[in-house]
C-alpha positions, 0 to 999 in steps of 0.5 A: 621088153622087145629090147631086152629080148633082142639084147639077150638073143644077140649075145651067144654067151648069155645062158638064156640065149644058149637055151633059146638057141638050143631050143630052136635046134631040138625037135619036139617029143621026149626031148622037150622035158629035158629042154624045158629043164635046161632053159629054166636052169639057164634063166635062173643062172642069168637072173642070179648073175644079174641080182646083186645087193641094191645100192641106195639112190642119192636123192636129187633136189633143185637149187635154181629153178626157172618159172615160166609164165603164160599170162593165164590163171595158171600162173598162180599155181606156177608161182605157188610151186616156186614158193614151195620149192623155195621153202623146202630147198632154198632155191633161187628162182628165175622168172620168165614172161614167155607169153606169145605175142608179148610186145615191148609195150606190155607189162612184163609179168616176170617183173611183177610176179618175181616179187612174190617169190622169196629169192626170185628175180625176173630175166629178160625175154628174147624174141620168138615163139614161146618154146624158143624163148623158153629154150633160149632162157635155159641155154643162157641160164644155169638152172636145174628145174623148169616149172610151167603150166600145160596147156601153155597159154590156154585155160586148162578148164577149157582144153582139158584132155584135148591137147598138151599144147604145142609148147609142151610138144617141143619141150618134150623133144628138146628140153635138156633139164627136168620140168614140173608141169602144172595142171589143175589149180586144185592140185598144188605141188606142196600137197602132192609130194606126199604121194608120188607115182613114178610111171615107166612105160618101157626100159629107159636110161634115165629111170634111176635119175627119175627115181632120185628126183622122186625121193628128192622132192618127196616129203618126209614119210611120203608114199612112193610107188613104181608103176611098170606099165604094159598098156592094153594095146601093147599087151594085145600086140605082143601077145598076138605076135607071140601066139602067131609064132607059137600057136599053142602058147597062151599068155596071160597078163600075170606073166607079163607083169612078172616079166616087167618086174624082172626086167626092172629088178635093179631099179626096184631094189634101189628104190626099196632100199632108198625108201627104207633108209629115208623112212618112206613107204614104197611099193612096186606095181607091175601092171600089164594089160591095164592103164596106169594112173592117172586114169581120169581127170576126175581124179581128186586124190593129190599126187605127183606123177614122175615120168622118165623120158629117154632121148629120141624115144618117140614111143616114150614121148607119146606115152608121156604126152598121153599122161600129161593130157589125162592127168589132173596132177602135177607131173615131173618129167625127167628127160635124157636130153643133153644140154647144148654148150655155147 
């Protein structure tokens, strides 16, 4: 939201900016009503200029995936996800044993588990920590989706919300492709693609790409929701700043929710049209001053979370990490990182 305000004010030819600049130069009193009308007119002109016919998104589906094994009981869920993706999209599956501390004497789990996946084959592990091994495999092999558990190498039942894990922290910063993070064993991917919740915490360049992945993975007649989130702490911080500048102002969550919807109108329009074209159900949920799903690890409902993540956005990474820690559901993270070339 702050980014949008800065962009508007930096452009003196924008009609909203013109109204704001004029507001700063005018006094209060009898002129205020006229000023309000002019600012409102400028805002309507700006919104009209920004709103055009929405184009449908082209759904994105995986063709070649990398399944990473950590040697824990979570491997069963990762393998089940690969089998499901093969059934749905005829994917080719590469399997990597990236356990920390694995030696040449240890049985390669990739060799044994790849036989369970139609179209699956093991790949050789390089030396290094798990995150280095995973990133090296992504660099050497052309895949378009990564599947792995979190917390990596630890029992989900024992760790829970305490940590997303070091491997996940590194991948959020450096993974160049979308990844599906598997969580609780009772949340199988094949059961979760009937209800998809895309959660956006701030404006992000990869929102449309994340939405296209959402529609690509969704089952026919699925329900897809777009959640625009301004959480309680952000809401209170922004409100205190605005009210410090303008003490007579009283800002309510509903005003922020309306603003969230306006700043994402293009994405909303595209998702609504795509859902209608594909015969899916779609809803927009602008949520200010609240915590968007998932709200608790006790959540029994089965759904897939989709989270866009912009390059070098530290706030965005914290937002995604928090969602991973609190989610019992599988999570698709669509990042804007650029793949390195050899």
